[in-house]
C-alpha positions in Angstrom: 23.3 2.1 -5.0 19.8 2.4 -3.9 17.8 -1.3 -3.7 14.7 -2.0 -5.7 11.8 -0.9 -5.0 9.4 -2.7 -7.1 8.1 -5.3 -4.6 7.1 -2.7 -1.4 4.3 -3.1 -0.1 4.4 -1.1 2.6 5.6 2.6 3.2 6.1 4.9 6.4 6.9 8.3 5.6 7.7 10.7 8.5 7.3 14.4 9.0 6.8 14.5 13.1 6.4 18.3 13.1 5.3 21.6 12.5 1.8 21.9 10.7 3.2 24.1 8.2 5.7 21.7 7.2 3.6 18.5 7.8 1.1 20.4 5.2 4.0 20.9 2.5 5.1 17.1 2.5 1.7 15.7 1.6 2.2 16.4 -1.7 4.8 13.0 -1.3 1.5 10.8 -0.2 -1.0 11.3 -3.5 2.5 10.4 -5.5 3.5 7.0 -3.5 -0.3 5.8 -3.8 -0.2 6.8 -7.8 3.4 4.3 -7.8 2.0 2.0 -5.1 -1.6 2.0 -5.4 -2.0 -1.6 -3.0 0.7 -0.7 -1.0 0.3 0.2 3.0 1.0 4.3 2.9 1.2 5.1 6.6 2.1 8.9 8.0 4.6 8.9 11.1 4.1 12.5 12.7 3.3 14.2 16.5 0.1 14.3 18.1 -0.7 18.0 17.7 -0.3 17.4 13.8 -1.7 14.3 13.4 -5.4 15.3 12.2 -3.5 17.3 9.9 -3.4 14.3 8.1 -6.2 11.6 9.7 -8.2 11.0 6.2 -5.8 11.7 4.4 -7.5 10.0 1.2 -4.1 8.2 0.2 -3.6 6.7 3.5 -3.8 4.1 6.0 -3.0 4.9 9.1 -1.5 7.8 11.0 1.4 6.4 13.1 1.4 8.8 16.3 4.8 9.6 18.7 3.0 11.7 21.7 6.6 13.1 23.5 4.8 13.3 26.7 3.9 9.5 26.5 6.4 7.8 24.9 10.0 7.5 24.6 12.2 7.2 21.7 13.2 3.3 22.3 9.3 3.0 22.6 9.0 4.7 19.1 11.8 2.1 17.5 9.9 -0.7 18.8 6.6 1.0 17.4 7.9 1.6 14.2 9.8 -1.9 13.6 6.6 -3.8 14.6 5.0 -2.7 11.9 7.3 -4.1 9.4 7.6 -1.6 6.4 9.9 -1.8 3.7 10.3 1.4 2.9 10.7 4.5 4.9 11.2 7.8 3.9 12.0 10.2 6.2 11.2 13.6 5.1 12.7 15.2 8.6 16.2 14.0 9.4 16.7 15.3 12.3 19.1 12.8 14.7 15.9 10.7 16.5 14.2 10.6 12.6 17.3 9.4 11.5 17.9 6.6 14.4 14.7 5.4 13.8 14.4 5.2 10.3 18.3 3.0 10.6 16.8 0.6 12.9 13.6 0.2 12.0 14.2 -3.3 10.3 13.1 -1.5 6.4 15.4 -2.6 3.4 15.1 1.0 1.3 15.3 4.0 3.9 14.9 6.9 1.8 16.5 10.3 3.3 18.6 13.8 3.3 22.7 13.8 3.1 22.8 15.8 6.2 26.2 15.4 8.3 26.1 12.3 11.0 23.0 10.9 9.5 23.7 9.6 6.7 24.5 6.2 8.0 20.9 5.6 8.0 19.7 5.4 5.1 20.2 3.6 1.9 19.1 6.4 -0.8 20.3 9.6 0.2 19.2 13.1 -1.4 21.0 16.2 -1.5 19.0 18.3 0.1 18.5 21.3 -1.4 15.8 23.8 0.9 17.8 26.7 0.5 17.4 26.5 -3.4 13.8 25.5 -4.2 10.2 25.8 -2.3 9.6 23.1 0.5 7.4 21.2 -1.1 9.8 20.9 -3.7 12.6 19.8 -1.3 10.1 17.1 0.2 9.7 15.7 -3.7 12.9 15.7 -4.4 12.8 12.5 -2.3 11.0 10.4 -4.3 12.4 11.8 -7.2 15.7 9.5 -6.2 14.1 6.9 -6.1 12.7 7.6 -9.7 9.3 7.7 -8.5 7.2 10.1 -10.9 6.3 13.5 -10.0 2.0 14.0 -11.0 0.8 16.0 -8.3 2.3 18.6 -6.2 -0.7 20.2 -4.3 -0.4 19.6 -0.6 -3.9 18.2 0.9 -5.8 19.2 4.2 -8.8 16.6 4.8 -12.0 17.6 6.6 -15.0 16.0 6.7 -19.4 17.3 6.5 -19.5 17.4 10.3 -16.3 20.2 10.1 -18.2 22.0 7.6 -21.2 21.9 9.4 -19.2 22.6 12.9 -18.0 26.0 11.2 -21.6 26.3 9.5 -23.2 26.6 13.7 -20.9 30.0 13.9 -21.4 31.2 10.4 -24.6 31.0 9.6 -25.3 35.3 8.4 -22.9 34.3 4.9 -25.2 32.7 3.1 -25.8 34.6 0.5 -23.3 38.3 2.3 -21.7 39.8 -0.5 -19.1 41.4 1.7 -15.5 39.4 1.0 -15.0 37.3 4.8 -11.5 37.5 5.2 -9.3 35.2 7.3 -6.4 37.5 9.1 -4.1 34.8 10.9 -2.4 36.9 13.5 0.0 34.7 15.0 2.9 32.2 14.3 5.4 29.4 15.4 8.1 32.5 15.6 8.2 35.3 17.5 9.9 37.5 14.8 7.6 35.7 12.1 4.6 38.0 13.4 3.6 41.3 12.3 2.9 43.8 15.1 -0.8 43.7 16.9 -1.4 46.8 16.3 -0.7 46.6 12.8 -2.9 44.0 12.4 -5.5 46.0 14.4 -5.4 48.8 12.1 -5.8 46.4 9.0 -8.6 45.6 10.1 -9.8 48.5 10.3 -9.4 49.4 7.4 -10.8 46.1 5.8 -13.6 46.5 7.8 -14.7 50.1 7.5 -13.2 51.2 3.7 -13.7 48.2 1.8 -16.8 45.9 3.8 -14.8 43.3 4.4 -16.4 41.3 7.5 -13.0 40.0 9.2 -12.4 36.5 11.2 -9.5 35.8 13.5 -8.4 32.5 13.4 -6.5 31.2 16.0 -5.0 27.9 18.1 -4.0 26.6 21.2 -2.1 28.9 23.3 -3.6 32.2 20.7 -6.6 33.2 22.3 -5.3 36.5 24.4 -3.2 37.7 21.4 -6.5 37.8 19.0 -8.3 39.5 22.0 -5.5 41.8 22.5 -5.6 42.9 18.2 -9.7 43.1 18.6 -9.2 45.5 22.1 -6.9 47.7 20.1 -9.7 47.9 17.4 -12.5 50.4 16.4 -14.5 47.8 14.3 -15.5 44.3 15.4 -13.9 41.4 14.2 -15.3 38.0 14.6 -13.4 35.6 17.5 -14.6 31.9 16.8 -14.8 29.2 18.9 -11.2 26.6 19.3 -11.1 24.6 16.4 -8.6 21.2 15.2 -7.2 21.3 12.5 -9.7 20.2 10.0 -12.1 22.6 11.6 -9.8 25.4 11.2 -9.4 24.0 7.6 -13.2 24.3 7.2 -12.8 27.9 7.9 -10.5 29.1 6.0 -11.9 27.5 2.9 -15.1 29.3 3.8 -13.1 32.5 3.6 -12.5 34.9 0.5 -9.2 36.1 1.4 -6.2 35.1 4.0 -4.2 37.2 5.2 -1.5 35.7 7.3 2.3 35.4 8.2 3.9 32.5 7.8 2.4 30.1 9.6 0.5 26.3 9.5 -2.1 28.2 9.3 -1.4 30.3 6.2 -0.6 26.8 4.4 -3.4 25.3 5.1 -5.4 28.4 3.7 -3.4 27.4 0.5 -4.0 23.8 0.6 -7.7 24.4 0.9 -7.8 26.6 -2.6 -8.2 30.3 -0.8 -6.3 32.9 -2.2 -3.4 33.7 0.4 -1.4 37.0 1.2 1.8 36.1 3.3 3.4 38.3 5.2 7.2 37.8 5.5 10.8 39.0 6.6 12.8 36.5 8.3 11.8 33.7 6.1 11.9 33.6 1.9 8.8 33.1 0.9 10.2 31.6 -2.6 11.0 28.8 -0.1 8.6 28.7 2.4 5.6 30.9 0.4 1.8 30.3 -0.2 1.8 27.0 -2.6 0.0 27.3 -6.0 -1.1 29.7 -7.9 -2.8 32.9 -7.3 -1.0 33.6 -4.1 1.0 36.6 -3.2 3.6 38.0 -0.4 4.9 40.9 0.9 7.5 41.9 3.1 9.8 45.3 3.5 12.3 45.0 0.3 14.6 47.8 2.0 16.0 46.0 4.2 19.0 43.7 3.6 18.8 41.2 5.9 15.3 39.5 4.9 15.2 35.9 4.8 17.6 35.5 7.9 15.7 32.4 9.2 16.7 34.1 12.8 14.5 33.0 15.5 15.2 35.9 17.8 16.3 39.4 16.1 19.4 41.7 17.4 18.1 44.5 15.7 14.9 45.4 16.6 13.2 43.3 14.3 12.3 46.0 11.1 11.1 43.1 8.7 8.2 43.5 10.9 8.2 46.4 13.0 8.5 48.8 9.6 6.3 47.0 7.5 3.4 49.8 6.8 -0.2 48.8 7.1 -0.9 50.9 3.8 1.6 48.3 2.0 -0.3 45.0 3.4 -3.5 47.2 2.5 -2.7 47.6 -0.9 -1.0 44.3 -2.0 -4.4 43.1 -0.6 -6.1 44.9 -3.3 -4.0 43.7 -5.7 -4.8 40.2 -4.9 -8.3 40.8 -4.7 -8.5 42.6 -7.7 -6.4 40.1 -9.7 -9.1 37.1 -8.9 -11.8 39.0 -9.5 -10.6 40.2 -12.8 -9.9 36.3 -13.1 -13.9 35.7 -12.6 -12.6 33.2 -9.3 -15.0 34.3 -6.7 -16.0 33.6 -3.1 -16.1 30.0 -2.3 
């Protein structure tokens, strides 16, 4: 039986990684804040992703786990020191289950994964194979009887982040050409459309449709976007390095974003920019851009779509054989649908 949570005064939500998963867990925070308006509400994540939640209006503090400097025992000690009444483990790997179990919290919520059920007082049936990742996270609240009122992911950014973007995109003011962010990277190589494909797409967007194209990038990705620029006839814009909040401000400034399934794609959707997601090994029904008005494209001729493999034994046909013209056509459908709805630039 689940413990009584009516007197809860401090809550920790755990989602250590990765960028897209952290973004898609943020609806949990808004609904927890509505249910517990005066409680301390903290979020535990790894250092590279802390800026995705730091500054969130419903979060009191971010508990940062630095795997280079902290042991698992250090993390357990830090969580115990904070004396939470309730912990919601949205990750459910062996480490987070152990942290939750040894936290001292009387209410411990997590998923019914094999070998980890011992850690939780409320066990949630995992539906990751049947529902979108946002709903997968919200299932933890529904198991507690907490009303889900707001399902929108949030990525906070400040006026200073917007001013940083203004500093390298000043010419955008009053410019009629659509600004298209094209995110070309991704955590798994199997989720990445090819360099030549992206180069051809960007050339056609610029030369054929008058778009301005910006190629955002993250740590370790500069050479990748440079290779795309070098393969192009036209001239895209490569921004300076950005933090996650600065990236959110940049993607908010874009009129559209075309992206592999990745953290930046989910950030773009969270800030309200229309997204075209390019898919292959992952399922857009489960991991697609969340919200109304987005679109996805994949090579529907294949039977192996949605395999969730991080390496491909048959040459990655879902990405290598996804035609540039098909992606361009899907983008034009997205553009036309937004224009027909009267939803213009940001």
